[in-house]
C-alpha positions as semicolon CSV with decimal commas, in nm:
position;residue;x (nm);y (nm);z (nm)
1;X;-9,470;12,379;17,748
2;X;-9,707;12,602;17,938
3;X;-9,599;12,796;18,244
4;X;-9,841;12,728;18,528
5;X;-10,080;13,017;18,582
6;X;-10,066;12,994;18,963
7;X;-10,019;13,314;19,163
8;X;-9,901;13,187;19,503
9;X;-9,800;13,429;19,778
10;X;-9,438;13,470;19,875
11;X;-9,116;13,441;19,681
12;X;-9,143;13,271;19,345
13;X;-8,883;13,297;19,073
14;X;-9,119;13,264;18,776
15;X;-9,218;13,603;18,630
16;X;-9,590;13,679;18,659
17;X;-9,608;13,799;18,297
18;X;-9,507;13,450;18,177
19;X;-9,757;13,255;18,385
20;X;-10,013;13,082;18,167
21;X;-9,804;13,144;17,853
22;X;-9,686;12,879;17,609
23;X;-9,325;12,853;17,499
24;X;-9,084;12,579;17,401
25;X;-8,790;12,431;17,584
26;X;-8,473;12,557;17,424
27;X;-8,259;12,337;17,651
28;X;-8,222;12,186;17,995
29;X;-7,963;12,362;18,210
30;X;-7,929;12,098;18,483
31;X;-8,057;12,040;18,835
32;X;-8,034;12,329;19,082
33;X;-8,169;12,383;19,435
34;X;-8,525;12,517;19,440
35;X;-8,491;12,893;19,504
36;X;-8,845;12,911;19,642
37;X;-8,733;12,693;19,935
38;X;-8,396;12,866;19,970
39;X;-8,568;13,205;20,005
40;X;-8,722;13,083;20,331
41;X;-8,409;12,904;20,454
42;X;-8,570;12,562;20,402
43;X;-8,402;12,251;20,260
44;X;-8,413;12,277;19,883
45;X;-8,437;11,973;19,661
46;X;-8,262;11,995;19,327
47;X;-8,502;12,049;19,038
48;X;-8,443;12,055;18,663
49;X;-8,404;12,408;18,529
50;X;-8,501;12,479;18,170
51;X;-8,441;12,766;17,932
52;X;-8,783;12,829;17,778
53;X;-8,824;13,047;17,469
54;X;-9,130;13,261;17,400
55;X;-9,209;13,487;17,108
56;X;-9,331;13,834;17,185
57;X;-9,661;13,726;17,023
58;X;-9,679;13,437;17,277
59;X;-9,645;13,686;17,562
60;X;-9,817;14,005;17,446
61;X;-10,049;13,885;17,167
62;X;-10,160;14,154;16,923
63;X;-9,990;14,423;17,133
64;X;-9,643;14,286;17,049
65;X;-9,444;14,546;16,858
66;X;-9,215;14,280;16,704
67;X;-9,416;13,957;16,728
68;X;-9,138;13,726;16,603
69;X;-8,876;13,852;16,851
70;X;-8,802;13,608;17,131
71;X;-8,743;13,612;17,503
72;X;-8,567;13,332;17,692
73;X;-8,648;13,265;18,057
74;X;-8,503;13,013;18,298
75;X;-8,792;12,825;18,458
76;X;-8,787;12,535;18,701
77;X;-8,964;12,211;18,604
78;X;-9,233;12,239;18,873
79;X;-9,361;12,555;18,699
80;X;-9,400;12,385;18,361
81;X;-9,682;12,167;18,234
82;X;-9,735;11,996;17,899
83;X;-9,960;12,156;17,643
84;X;-10,216;11,908;17,519
85;X;-10,342;11,935;17,164
86;X;-10,722;11,970;17,141
């Protein structure tokens, strides 16, 4: 899955350094209220939350000190998009 590359203003829970990066879903954690709505005291629909795994090479490219090391991030479904093969 690819993390959307959007940079909207305001509170978003998805780290900027992961936006636009490709990782794989390690597992689904369940539905949870959207924290982006909760931050502004708005009604929050429940959205699927995923644990997405990235290698350091996925994130930092050639600058990765240990390219095969991994990082897991919890990312809501509305921030993820499928990666289409060329």
